[in-house]
N, C-alpha and C positions, 0 to 999 in steps of 0.2 A: 794406308798404314801397312807397314811390313811386319808380319807376324812371325815370331819364333816358332818353329814347328815342334821343338822339344820342350816347350814350356806348357805347363798346365794353367789354364786361365780360370778365373773365377768371375762371379757376378760384379765384383768390384772393378775388374777390367772393362766389363761392358759399360758400366756407369762412367768410367773415365774417358770413353770415346768422345770425340768432338760431337757437337749437337747435330751435325749433318750426316753422321755415319751411324748405320744400324748394323747390328750383328746378332748372331745367335750363338749359344754356347751349349755344346753337347758333349758330355763326359770330359769337360775341361778343354775341349778344342773349340776355337773360335772360327765361326763362318760369317764372313762379311756378306751384307745383303745390298743388292742393287735396287734403285728406285723402281716401283712397279709400272707397268704400262696401263694405258686407259682402260682396256677391256678387263684387266685384273681388278682395278678399282671399281669398275661398274658392277662386276660380279660380286665382289665383297659387299658393296652397298646394298645390292638387291637381296643377297642371302641374309644379311643382317635384318633388313626390313621384314622379309617374309617369315623368318624364324621368330623374330621379335613379336610380330603381329599374332602368330599362332600361339605363342606362350601367353601373351596378354589376353587373347580371346578365351583361353582355356583356364585362366587363373593360375597358371604355373608358377612355380617358385624358381625355375631356372632363369639364368640371365645370359644374354648373348653379347659377346664383345668382339668387335672387329679389331684388326691390327691397326696400329701398334698397341698391344696389350701384353704385359709381362706374364709369362707362365714359368714359374719355378718348378719344372716338371717333376723332379724327385724331391722337392722341398729341400734342396741343398744348394751349395754355392757353386757347383760345377755344371749345372744345367739350367739354361735360360733360353726360352724360345718365344717367338711372337707369331703364333699361328694366324692365318688370315681371318679365321672365325674360331672363336672358343665359346662353347656353350657350357656353363658351369651350373650344376644343380645343387651342389652342397655349398651353401653360402658360408659355411665355416671355413672353407678354403680361401675365401676372399679377404684381402686387407687393402689398405690404401695403396700398396704397390702392385697388386695384381692377384694372381691365383697361385696358391702354394699347393702343389700336387697336380694330378691329371685332371683336365677338364673332362666332362662326360662325352662331348662330341667336338671333334676338330675338323674343319674344312681347310684344306690348302688348295690354292689356285696356282697352277704351274706357271712359272715365268721362264723365259729363255735362260737356260743354265741351271734351273732348280730341280729338274726331274730326278737327277740322281739323289738329291737330298730327300725329296718328298716320297719317292718310291723305294728308297733304300734305308738311309740312316734314320730318318724321321719315322718311317713305318715301323721299324724295329723298336725305336725308342718309345713311340706312343703306345704301342702294344704292351711292352714290358712295364711301362709306367702306370697302366691301368685305364687308359682311354677306352671308353665303351664302343665308340663309333668314329670312323675315320673316313673322310671323303677326300679324293684327289680329283680336282677339276682341271681338265686340260682344254683350254679355249682353242688351241691349234687343231686338235683332232675332234673337238666337240664331243668329248667323252668324259664320263665320270666313273671312277673306280670306287666302290663302296666296300669298306671292310667292317664287318660286324664282329668285333672282338668279344662283345659280351655273350653272344650266343654261339660263338664259334661256327657260324654258318658259312664261313669262307668268304670269297670275294665275288662281287657281281659287278659287271661293267654295263654301263648305260650310255645312250646317246643323249644329246641335249633335248631331243624331241620326245624322249620317254618320261613317264612319270617315275620319279626316283623316290622310293619309299624310305623314310627315316627308320632306323633301327630302334632308336630309343623312344620314338613317338609313333606308335602303331597306326595312328590315324592322320599322319601328316606326310605329304609328299610335295615334291617340287618338280615342275617342268621347266628347265632352264631356258628353253627357247621362248617361253612365255615371259620370263623375267627380262629378256633382252629386247623386247618390242619397243 
């Protein structure tokens, strides 16, 4: 699809895409998405399972959603993203189409060519939209960058062999190397 660079796109344009094309929309600009690689999907599946089991075991009200899951980040027509993992604790934000507003916790798994989006454009957008915690998982370097926006504690980098503490769940951590066995 050839996109006009001077056009402001809306969610309607996302829904008009052919079924085999996925895209995200940030401030009216459309970004096409390539199919993910196997390691990407494996990580998304394992994160979904681990976080979901934790929430269930603790009687939590939050819900975990893997991509594709629509997030209308600013609850407007110009911002639509599909984070790899979205954890939503305020169920009032959920409707039949997805999440209207910022999820509490977002995890993005880097794919070839997405690092600029995940470390730049999305980082700024997620923070300004009210996401409480943001993880960027890089399977190539086997590192995770954790942003704790809620407590403003800055950025922490971890290796896949480290226990990575969740910011919104004080007693929950993940060791990614254990998930990939």
